[in-house]
C-alpha positions, 0 to 999 in steps of 0.5 A, a space after each residue: 499500499 502506497 504510504 502518505 510520504 510516496 503519495 506525497 512526493 507525486 505531488 509535492 516535490 520533498 526537502 528534508 528539513 535537517 542537517 543530519 546526514 545519515 537521515 537524508 540516506 535514510 529517506 532519500 529527499 530531493 533537497 536539503 535545507 539547513 540553518 543555525 540550530 541544525 547545523 548545532 545540533 550536528 557540530 554535537 554529535 561525534 559523527 561530525 568531529 571530523 568536519 570540525 576538526 578539518 574546517 578549524 585546520 581549514 581557517 587555521 591562520 586566519 584572524 577571525 579563525 573561529 567565524 571562518 571555522 563556522 564558514 568551513 564547517 557548514 559548506 563541510 556539512 552541505 557537501 556532504 549533503 549534496 553526494 546524497 541527494 539529486 538536487 540542492 542544498 540550502 547553507 544559511 548566511 550568519 543571522 546577526 547580519 540580517 540588516 546589513 546588506 552589503 555584508 549579506 553579499 559578502 558572507 553570500 559571495 564566501 560560502 559559494 566560494 568555499 562551495 566552489 573550492 570544494 568541487 560544488 557549482 552553484 546551482 547545486 547551493 541555494 543561500 539562504 537568508 532572511 528575509 528583512 528588506 536588507 536581506 531581500 534586496 542581496 538575494 535581488 542582487 545575488 540572483 542577478 549574479 547567479 547566486 540562487 537564494 533561498 528568503 526564510 524567516 518568512 512570516 508576513 504578506 508582505 514579504 513573500 510580496 518583495 521577494 517574489 518583486 525580487 525575483 528570488 528563487 525560493 522562499 520558506 514560509 513558516 508553518 509551525 511558528 504562526 501556528 505557534 503564535 496565533 495558538 498561544 494568542 487564542 487557545 486553539 488547537 488550529 487544525 487543517 484549514 482552518 490552522 492561521 500557518 496553512 492559511 498564510 502558506 497557501 494565500 501566498 501559494 495563489 498569488 504568485 500563481 495567479 500573478 505568474 510569479 515564479 518564484 517557488 514556495 516551500 513552505 517550511 516549519 510544520 508541527 504536525 503531518 496534518 499542516 503538511 497535509 493541508 499543503 499537498 501539492 505546494 511547489 516544494 514543502 520541507 520537513 524535519 525527518 521525524 515527521 518524513 518518517 510519520 508520513 512514510 509509516 501511514 498509509 492512506 493516498 493524498 489529494 493537491 489540497 483545495 487551498 491551493 486551486 482557489 484564486 487569490 484575492 489579492 492584487 498585484 501590487 509592488 511594495 517600495 521599502 516604505 511601504 514593505 515596512 509599514 504592511 510588514 509591521 502591520 503584522 504583530 506575528 510577523 513582526 515578532 515572528 521574524 525578529 525571534 526568529 532572527 535572536 535565535 539563529 544568532 543566538 545558536 551561530 554563537 554557541 557554534 563558534 563557543 563550540 570551535 573555540 572550546 575545542 581549538 582550546 583543547 588542542 593548544 
């Protein structure tokens, strides 16, 4: 009998939301995404110790050895993942650069250069950037250079509009974190089509398709398989290993969600910087969750740097 995972694959491209190489080898997704939290988790596993040491060696002699080692480690994990997936891996720019367009560009160029030094061509990599105004403008420039991007921490419709207008390759609207915010505020455990996170992604998907934007919609941050089932038919879904395994263990065929096929009620709108900032500011959930997400990823980046610094000290 066909599993839900196999059924989902018939309608949606599946991406693994993990830096766990063993999980990717088992679940065989098309693409994989990483972020600072996932890289920190990987760095704490003994199986990845050799990659940490390799990263520190590659960065030795640099005046900013620990920062450089973090970049080398991210690329090393990504390079191992690329061996296991036919598609791409997303590697994230340091969240502390989220409000600095120029620094984001510099970091993206550095990551791509490291991948190319490792023998991974840029068409196998997506540079992952927080969907701030500065991040979106950096992504627009990178796209013009032939470096494709994945805009993450996306919570508001304004972020989605600006990303599409910037011509970014892919966006990752977060389902679960939107659900979390509304559940806490309203005291309601939203399910299926009533889930605000599901509704947000469906609205973006309809807007993109109706106005013929090429930007790929990849739903992210899922809390349960009901959210995934409600977005069957979305361009892509990035899913954690535990939920992928649950989908693999359950049967029943999945069909494309009707939420994705109805006409968009949103007229096409081009946002300038002030329009973007105002529209995003009007969404309390998105404003809070974007700031919270940036802080959390920055905190995990600092933890990874500390882990590497302690590794250097232990061998001194």
